[in-house]
C-alpha angles and dihedrals in degrees: 000000000000095000092052090050092049092050089049090052094050092045088053092047091051090050092050090049097049090049089050091049093052092048091046089054089049093051093047090055091049089055096250132300130249094216131036116269121233089254092051091052090050095049106031140043142164123010092354093056093042092051092047093049091049087055093045091050091050088056090052095048094046093042090236123150134172126245129183137055114336118261111271123228097226098175140007121180133176112251100199114192094025114115140165125188091355096305120178097217141011129202129185114219135182115205123190108213095160091115093063118092120194114225129198126172087353092302131108109247102173145343129239120255140210109267129190113202135177104218125202124208133197137168111255112186088347097306123109110237140168105259101171148358139195112203147162140193116259135190093244139335 
């Protein structure tokens, strides 16, 4: 049944996104990474992974890390019909990262924000991964 298959796909996409989000918070606390972690490789690919790694490498280079409560996934909704680069599924998320504070040389340099993203998922070597996202900062989720 096509509806059951779609439900399973979106459930899998949500699980992948939640796993990625937890790993992202862990890496931000660490102060970035120079190479993709096992979890990043399991949950992301393509432009999305490349963009995340650029951000993580910038944190390493600048000696910046995050402190505070982990960002909170406030909403996650299906976005049927939306596609990018042949993606199988899209989900709109709003993540409140305002409790994160970014620290460099013992000083606060910025605070996290609320971000709304449209995340795109595709199978890469048989595994569903986030392959892209279009996002923007928002006042609140």
